[in-house]
N, CA, C and O atoms as a Tinker XYZ file with bonds, in Angstrom:
   316  protein
     1  N    -86.556000 -194.043000   22.766000    73     2
     2  CA   -87.354000 -192.913000   22.357000    64     1     3
     3  C    -88.759000 -193.014000   22.937000    63     2     4     5
     4  O    -89.338000 -192.021000   23.379000    81     3
     5  N    -89.287000 -194.212000   22.926000    73     3     6
     6  CA   -90.642000 -194.411000   23.404000    64     5     7
     7  C    -90.819000 -194.079000   24.871000    63     6     8     9
     8  O    -91.866000 -193.575000   25.277000    81     7
     9  N    -89.799000 -194.360000   25.666000    73     7    10
    10  CA   -89.878000 -194.107000   27.101000    64     9    11
    11  C    -89.828000 -192.618000   27.427000    63    10    12    13
    12  O    -90.447000 -192.180000   28.397000    81    11
    13  N    -89.125000 -191.859000   26.657000    73    11    14
    14  CA   -88.913000 -190.447000   26.958000    64    13    15
    15  C    -89.763000 -189.503000   26.110000    63    14    16    17
    16  O    -89.763000 -188.294000   26.343000    81    15
    17  N    -90.480000 -190.037000   25.139000    73    15    18
    18  CA   -91.235000 -189.203000   24.209000    64    17    19
    19  C    -92.193000 -188.242000   24.907000    63    18    20    21
    20  O    -92.170000 -187.040000   24.645000    81    19
    21  N    -93.035000 -188.771000   25.797000    73    19    22
    22  CA   -94.054000 -187.935000   26.432000    64    21    23
    23  C    -93.443000 -186.841000   27.297000    63    22    24    25
    24  O    -93.895000 -185.697000   27.258000    81    23
    25  N    -92.426000 -187.178000   28.072000    73    23    26
    26  CA   -91.778000 -186.187000   28.935000    64    25    27
    27  C    -91.148000 -185.084000   28.085000    63    26    28    29
    28  O    -91.331000 -183.899000   28.364000    81    27
    29  N    -90.412000 -185.473000   27.056000    73    27    30
    30  CA   -89.781000 -184.472000   26.200000    64    29    31
    31  C    -90.817000 -183.642000   25.444000    63    30    32    33
    32  O    -90.607000 -182.451000   25.214000    81    31
    33  N    -91.920000 -184.254000   25.061000    73    31    34
    34  CA   -92.976000 -183.517000   24.366000    64    33    35
    35  C    -93.581000 -182.459000   25.288000    63    34    36    37
    36  O    -93.832000 -181.329000   24.869000    81    35
    37  N    -93.814000 -182.838000   26.556000    73    35    38
    38  CA   -94.329000 -181.860000   27.524000    64    37    39
    39  C    -93.329000 -180.730000   27.745000    63    38    40    41
    40  O    -93.701000 -179.556000   27.771000    81    39
    41  N    -92.058000 -181.093000   27.904000    73    39    42
    42  CA   -91.017000 -180.078000   28.110000    64    41    43
    43  C    -90.907000 -179.156000   26.898000    63    42    44    45
    44  O    -90.738000 -177.945000   27.042000    81    43
    45  N    -91.002000 -179.735000   25.716000    73    43    46
    46  CA   -90.907000 -178.935000   24.489000    64    45    47
    47  C    -92.083000 -177.971000   24.379000    63    46    48    49
    48  O    -91.910000 -176.815000   23.991000    81    47
    49  N    -93.269000 -178.446000   24.718000    73    47    50
    50  CA   -94.447000 -177.580000   24.649000    64    49    51
    51  C    -94.348000 -176.463000   25.684000    63    50    52    53
    52  O    -94.694000 -175.316000   25.402000    81    51
    53  N    -93.875000 -176.802000   26.881000    73    51    54
    54  CA   -93.748000 -175.795000   27.937000    64    53    55
    55  C    -92.680000 -174.760000   27.591000    63    54    56    57
    56  O    -92.791000 -173.594000   27.971000    81    55
    57  N    -91.651000 -175.188000   26.873000    73    55    58
    58  CA   -90.554000 -174.293000   26.523000    64    57    59
    59  C    -90.694000 -173.658000   25.150000    63    58    60    61
    60  O    -89.769000 -173.010000   24.661000    81    59
    61  N    -91.845000 -173.845000   24.534000    73    59    62
    62  CA   -92.087000 -173.298000   23.189000    64    61    63
    63  C    -91.003000 -173.694000   22.186000    63    62    64    65
    64  O    -90.578000 -172.879000   21.367000    81    63
    65  N    -90.562000 -174.946000   22.257000    73    63    66
    66  CA   -89.572000 -175.435000   21.301000    64    65    67
    67  C    -90.256000 -175.746000   19.976000    63    66    68    69
    68  O    -91.437000 -176.093000   19.930000    81    67
    69  N    -89.497000 -175.616000   18.916000    73    67    70
    70  CA   -90.006000 -176.021000   17.607000    64    69    71
    71  C    -89.982000 -177.538000   17.522000    63    70    72    73
    72  O    -89.353000 -178.213000   18.337000    81    71
    73  N    -90.673000 -178.057000   16.529000    73    71    74
    74  CA   -90.673000 -179.513000   16.333000    64    73    75
    75  C    -89.260000 -180.018000   16.060000    63    74    76    77
    76  O    -88.880000 -181.093000   16.523000    81    75
    77  N    -88.492000 -179.251000   15.317000    73    75    78
    78  CA   -87.117000 -179.651000   14.995000    64    77    79
    79  C    -86.278000 -179.719000   16.274000    63    78    80    81
    80  O    -85.498000 -180.656000   16.447000    81    79
    81  N    -86.425000 -178.751000   17.161000    73    79    82
    82  CA   -85.684000 -178.773000   18.427000    64    81    83
    83  C    -86.097000 -179.973000   19.272000    63    82    84    85
    84  O    -85.254000 -180.642000   19.871000    81    83
    85  N    -87.403000 -180.240000   19.315000    73    83    86
    86  CA   -87.909000 -181.394000   20.053000    64    85    87
    87  C    -87.353000 -182.686000   19.481000    63    86    88    89
    88  O    -86.897000 -183.554000   20.225000    81    87
    89  N    -87.389000 -182.816000   18.172000    73    87    90
    90  CA   -86.891000 -184.018000   17.511000    64    89    91
    91  C    -85.395000 -184.196000   17.738000    63    90    92    93
    92  O    -84.924000 -185.316000   17.938000    81    91
    93  N    -84.650000 -183.099000   17.709000    73    91    94
    94  CA   -83.219000 -183.159000   17.977000    64    93    95
    95  C    -82.950000 -183.651000   19.399000    63    94    96    97
    96  O    -82.081000 -184.499000   19.602000    81    95
    97  N    -83.682000 -183.131000   20.383000    73    95    98
    98  CA   -83.523000 -183.566000   21.771000    64    97    99
    99  C    -83.829000 -185.047000   21.915000    63    98   100   101
   100  O    -83.097000 -185.781000   22.580000    81    99
   101  N    -84.897000 -185.474000   21.300000    73    99   102
   102  CA   -85.294000 -186.880000   21.370000    64   101   103
   103  C    -84.244000 -187.777000   20.726000    63   102   104   105
   104  O    -83.918000 -188.836000   21.263000    81   103
   105  N    -83.719000 -187.366000   19.593000    73   103   106
   106  CA   -82.697000 -188.150000   18.894000    64   105   107
   107  C    -81.388000 -188.194000   19.678000    63   106   108   109
   108  O    -80.749000 -189.244000   19.757000    81   107
   109  N    -80.986000 -187.067000   20.254000    73   107   110
   110  CA   -79.757000 -187.042000   21.056000    64   109   111
   111  C    -79.872000 -187.966000   22.261000    63   110   112   113
   112  O    -78.915000 -188.654000   22.615000    81   111
   113  N    -81.042000 -187.979000   22.887000    73   111   114
   114  CA   -81.267000 -188.867000   24.021000    64   113   115
   115  C    -81.171000 -190.329000   23.596000    63   114   116   117
   116  O    -80.581000 -191.147000   24.302000    81   115
   117  N    -81.741000 -190.649000   22.462000    73   115   118
   118  CA   -81.681000 -192.018000   21.947000    64   117   119
   119  C    -80.246000 -192.428000   21.634000    63   118   120   121
   120  O    -79.834000 -193.542000   21.958000    81   119
   121  N    -79.487000 -191.539000   21.009000    73   119   122
   122  CA   -78.090000 -191.858000   20.684000    64   121   123
   123  C    -77.261000 -192.062000   21.939000    63   122   124   125
   124  O    -76.411000 -192.952000   21.976000    81   123
   125  N    -77.490000 -191.259000   22.967000    73   123   126
   126  CA   -76.766000 -191.417000   24.230000    64   125   127
   127  C    -77.112000 -192.748000   24.887000    63   126   128   129
   128  O    -76.234000 -193.426000   25.420000    81   127
   129  N    -78.376000 -193.121000   24.850000    73   127   130
   130  CA   -78.799000 -194.405000   25.425000    64   129   131
   131  C    -78.180000 -195.568000   24.666000    63   130   132   133
   132  O    -77.733000 -196.540000   25.275000    81   131
   133  N    -78.150000 -195.475000   23.346000    73   131   134
   134  CA   -77.545000 -196.546000   22.544000    64   133   135
   135  C    -76.049000 -196.667000   22.812000    63   134   136   137
   136  O    -75.516000 -197.774000   22.886000    81   135
   137  N    -75.372000 -195.528000   22.957000    73   135   138
   138  CA   -73.934000 -195.555000   23.245000    64   137   139
   139  C    -73.675000 -196.206000   24.599000    63   138   140   141
   140  O    -72.763000 -197.023000   24.732000    81   139
   141  N    -74.468000 -195.851000   25.599000    73   139   142
   142  CA   -74.312000 -196.441000   26.934000    64   141   143
   143  C    -74.586000 -197.944000   26.897000    63   142   144   145
   144  O    -73.859000 -198.724000   27.512000    81   143
   145  N    -75.624000 -198.348000   26.183000    73   143   146
   146  CA   -75.937000 -199.777000   26.061000    64   145   147
   147  C    -74.832000 -200.522000   25.327000    63   146   148   149
   148  O    -74.516000 -201.659000   25.675000    81   147
   149  N    -74.245000 -199.898000   24.323000    73   147   150
   150  CA   -73.171000 -200.545000   23.564000    64   149   151
   151  C    -71.956000 -200.778000   24.452000    63   150   152   153
   152  O    -71.329000 -201.835000   24.390000    81   151
   153  N    -71.627000 -199.792000   25.275000    73   151   154
   154  CA   -70.489000 -199.948000   26.191000    64   153   155
   155  C    -70.768000 -201.076000   27.173000    63   154   156   157
   156  O    -69.910000 -201.924000   27.419000    81   155
   157  N    -71.968000 -201.081000   27.729000    73   155   158
   158  CA   -72.336000 -202.148000   28.669000    64   157   159
   159  C    -72.270000 -203.523000   28.030000    63   158   160   161
   160  O    -71.804000 -204.479000   28.651000    81   159
   161  N    -72.728000 -203.625000   26.808000    73   159   162
   162  CA   -72.685000 -204.905000   26.093000    64   161   163
   163  C    -71.252000 -205.341000   25.828000    63   162   164   165
   164  O    -70.922000 -206.518000   25.975000    81   163
   165  N    -70.400000 -204.399000   25.439000    73   163   166
   166  CA   -68.995000 -204.753000   25.178000    64   165   167
   167  C    -68.294000 -205.216000   26.442000    63   166   168   169
   168  O    -67.515000 -206.168000   26.408000    81   167
   169  N    -68.565000 -204.553000   27.552000    73   167   170
   170  CA   -67.954000 -204.957000   28.821000    64   169   171
   171  C    -68.439000 -206.353000   29.207000    63   170   172   173
   172  O    -67.655000 -207.196000   29.644000    81   171
   173  N    -69.737000 -206.583000   29.042000    73   171   174
   174  CA   -70.288000 -207.903000   29.368000    64   173   175
   175  C    -69.687000 -208.977000   28.470000    63   174   176   177
   176  O    -69.309000 -210.047000   28.949000    81   175
   177  N    -69.596000 -208.699000   27.171000    73   175   178
   178  CA   -69.061000 -209.674000   26.222000    64   177   179
   179  C    -67.569000 -209.922000   26.409000    63   178   180   181
   180  O    -67.071000 -210.989000   26.051000    81   179
   181  N    -66.856000 -208.955000   26.963000    73   179   182
   182  CA   -65.418000 -209.124000   27.197000    64   181   183
   183  C    -65.166000 -210.139000   28.305000    63   182   184   185
   184  O    -64.081000 -210.713000   28.395000    81   183
   185  N    -66.159000 -210.356000   29.139000    73   183   186
   186  CA   -66.082000 -211.346000   30.212000    64   185   187
   187  C    -64.888000 -211.106000   31.135000    63   186   188   189
   188  O    -64.177000 -212.041000   31.506000    81   187
   189  N    -64.680000 -209.841000   31.500000    73   187   190
   190  CA   -63.625000 -209.507000   32.447000    64   189   191
   191  C    -63.931000 -210.145000   33.806000    63   190   192   193
   192  O    -65.095000 -210.213000   34.203000    81   191
   193  N    -62.914000 -210.607000   34.516000    73   191   194
   194  CA   -63.181000 -211.215000   35.818000    64   193   195
   195  C    -63.674000 -210.177000   36.838000    63   194   196   197
   196  O    -64.497000 -210.490000   37.698000    81   195
   197  N    -63.170000 -208.949000   36.737000    73   195   198
   198  CA   -63.578000 -207.877000   37.647000    64   197   199
   199  C    -63.635000 -206.576000   36.853000    63   198   200   201
   200  O    -62.730000 -206.278000   36.073000    81   199
   201  N    -64.683000 -205.816000   37.049000    73   199   202
   202  CA   -64.777000 -204.519000   36.380000    64   201   203
   203  C    -64.059000 -203.482000   37.230000    63   202   204   205
   204  O    -64.317000 -203.371000   38.428000    81   203
   205  N    -63.164000 -202.726000   36.616000    73   203   206
   206  CA   -62.391000 -201.713000   37.335000    64   205   207
   207  C    -62.520000 -200.377000   36.630000    63   206   208   209
   208  O    -62.835000 -200.309000   35.442000    81   207
   209  N    -62.270000 -199.308000   37.388000    73   207   210
   210  CA   -62.252000 -197.977000   36.807000    64   209   211
   211  C    -61.152000 -197.167000   37.480000    63   210   212   213
   212  O    -60.459000 -197.662000   38.369000    81   211
   213  N    -60.997000 -195.919000   37.050000    73   211   214
   214  CA   -59.915000 -195.091000   37.574000    64   213   215
   215  C    -60.163000 -194.617000   39.000000    63   214   216   217
   216  O    -59.234000 -194.148000   39.658000    81   215
   217  N    -61.387000 -194.728000   39.490000    73   215   218
   218  CA   -61.687000 -194.310000   40.855000    64   217   219
   219  C    -60.934000 -195.145000   41.885000    63   218   220   221
   220  O    -60.610000 -194.655000   42.967000    81   219
   221  N    -60.656000 -196.392000   41.556000    73   219   222
   222  CA   -59.981000 -197.274000   42.504000    64   221   223
   223  C    -58.510000 -197.502000   42.159000    63   222   224   225
   224  O    -57.822000 -198.247000   42.858000    81   223
   225  N    -58.020000 -196.871000   41.094000    73   223   226
   226  CA   -56.637000 -197.073000   40.674000    64   225   227
   227  C    -55.672000 -196.367000   41.619000    63   226   228   229
   228  O    -55.893000 -195.214000   41.992000    81   227
   229  N    -54.614000 -197.051000   42.002000    73   227   230
   230  CA   -53.598000 -196.490000   42.903000    64   229   231
   231  C    -52.486000 -195.866000   42.067000    63   230   232   233
   232  O    -51.566000 -196.557000   41.630000    81   231
   233  N    -52.574000 -194.562000   41.848000    73   231   234
   234  CA   -51.583000 -193.859000   41.039000    64   233   235
   235  C    -50.233000 -193.757000   41.753000    63   234   236   237
   236  O    -49.215000 -193.513000   41.106000    81   235
   237  N    -50.212000 -193.941000   43.068000    73   235   238
   238  CA   -48.940000 -193.878000   43.804000    64   237   239
   239  C    -48.072000 -195.107000   43.519000    63   238   240   241
   240  O    -46.866000 -195.076000   43.760000    81   239
   241  N    -48.661000 -196.171000   43.018000    73   239   242
   242  CA   -47.896000 -197.376000   42.706000    64   241   243
   243  C    -46.971000 -197.158000   41.508000    63   242   244   245
   244  O    -45.967000 -197.856000   41.363000    81   243
   245  N    -47.309000 -196.192000   40.652000    73   243   246
   246  CA   -46.491000 -195.866000   39.483000    64   245   247
   247  C    -46.204000 -194.366000   39.509000    63   246   248   249
   248  O    -46.917000 -193.590000   38.874000    81   247
   249  N    -45.160000 -193.951000   40.242000    73   247   250
   250  CA   -44.910000 -192.518000   40.409000    64   249   251
   251  C    -44.634000 -191.771000   39.110000    63   250   252   253
   252  O    -44.873000 -190.565000   39.050000    81   251
   253  N    -44.154000 -192.421000   38.092000    73   251   254
   254  CA   -43.862000 -191.758000   36.827000    64   253   255
   255  C    -45.086000 -191.558000   35.946000    63   254   256   257
   256  O    -45.006000 -190.908000   34.903000    81   255
   257  N    -46.207000 -192.108000   36.360000    73   255   258
   258  CA   -47.435000 -192.032000   35.579000    64   257   259
   259  C    -48.177000 -190.734000   35.901000    63   258   260   261
   260  O    -48.423000 -190.427000   37.068000    81   259
   261  N    -48.524000 -189.990000   34.882000    73   259   262
   262  CA   -49.216000 -188.716000   35.068000    64   261   263
   263  C    -50.716000 -188.966000   35.238000    63   262   264   265
   264  O    -51.404000 -189.334000   34.286000    81   263
   265  N    -51.213000 -188.763000   36.461000    73   263   266
   266  CA   -52.628000 -188.980000   36.734000    64   265   267
   267  C    -53.514000 -188.094000   35.856000    63   266   268   269
   268  O    -54.472000 -188.604000   35.274000    81   267
   269  N    -53.239000 -186.787000   35.734000    73   267   270
   270  CA   -54.099000 -185.965000   34.868000    64   269   271
   271  C    -54.125000 -186.448000   33.417000    63   270   272   273
   272  O    -55.172000 -186.423000   32.769000    81   271
   273  N    -52.981000 -186.884000   32.914000    73   271   274
   274  CA   -52.920000 -187.352000   31.524000    64   273   275
   275  C    -53.719000 -188.643000   31.342000    63   274   276   277
   276  O    -54.439000 -188.800000   30.356000    81   275
   277  N    -53.589000 -189.557000   32.292000    73   275   278
   278  CA   -54.328000 -190.819000   32.222000    64   277   279
   279  C    -55.830000 -190.556000   32.272000    63   278   280   281
   280  O    -56.591000 -191.152000   31.511000    81   279
   281  N    -56.259000 -189.664000   33.169000    73   279   282
   282  CA   -57.682000 -189.353000   33.280000    64   281   283
   283  C    -58.191000 -188.662000   32.021000    63   282   284   285
   284  O    -59.322000 -188.893000   31.593000    81   283
   285  N    -57.350000 -187.811000   31.430000    73   283   286
   286  CA   -57.726000 -187.158000   30.173000    64   285   287
   287  C    -57.894000 -188.197000   29.072000    63   286   288   289
   288  O    -58.864000 -188.152000   28.315000    81   287
   289  N    -56.959000 -189.125000   28.982000    73   287   290
   290  CA   -57.058000 -190.179000   27.972000    64   289   291
   291  C    -58.262000 -191.077000   28.232000    63   290   292   293
   292  O    -58.883000 -191.576000   27.294000    81   291
   293  N    -58.587000 -191.281000   29.495000    73   291   294
   294  CA   -59.718000 -192.110000   29.859000    64   293   295
   295  C    -61.054000 -191.522000   29.433000    63   294   296   297
   296  O    -62.025000 -192.256000   29.254000    81   295
   297  N    -61.113000 -190.217000   29.271000    73   295   298
   298  CA   -62.349000 -189.564000   28.819000    64   297   299
   299  C    -62.548000 -189.736000   27.324000    63   298   300   301
   300  O    -63.635000 -189.471000   26.810000    81   299
   301  N    -61.518000 -190.174000   26.622000    73   299   302
   302  CA   -61.573000 -190.432000   25.176000    64   301   303
   303  C    -61.970000 -189.190000   24.371000    63   302   304   305
   304  O    -62.646000 -189.292000   23.347000    81   303
   305  N    -61.549000 -188.047000   24.836000    73   303   306
   306  CA   -61.846000 -186.811000   24.103000    64   305   307
   307  C    -60.875000 -186.648000   22.963000    63   306   308   309
   308  O    -59.679000 -186.899000   23.108000    81   307
   309  N    -61.389000 -186.230000   21.838000    73   307   310
   310  CA   -60.562000 -185.958000   20.676000    64   309   311
   311  C    -60.627000 -184.451000   20.440000    63   310   312   313
   312  O    -61.697000 -183.907000   20.168000    81   311
   313  N    -59.497000 -183.788000   20.543000    73   311   314
   314  CA   -59.482000 -182.332000   20.348000    64   313   315
   315  C    -59.127000 -181.983000   18.936000    63   314   316
   316  O    -59.066000 -180.803000   18.588000    81   315
């Protein structure tokens, strides 16, 4: 919050945002940063030998695997 406070305050003033809107933006930014840091910490603590993602996965190696479904599941969206 401390790093982004001044920038968001300037943006809020320029955009005529209310204090509540400004506070909401600041809080959402903080929550996103905490979530990203938590993921990074979990990956580090897992001590994986190599970090991998779906960008390098060879879907042709498993022809029965649905690439769109795997990518959808990888986004962890709950509908």
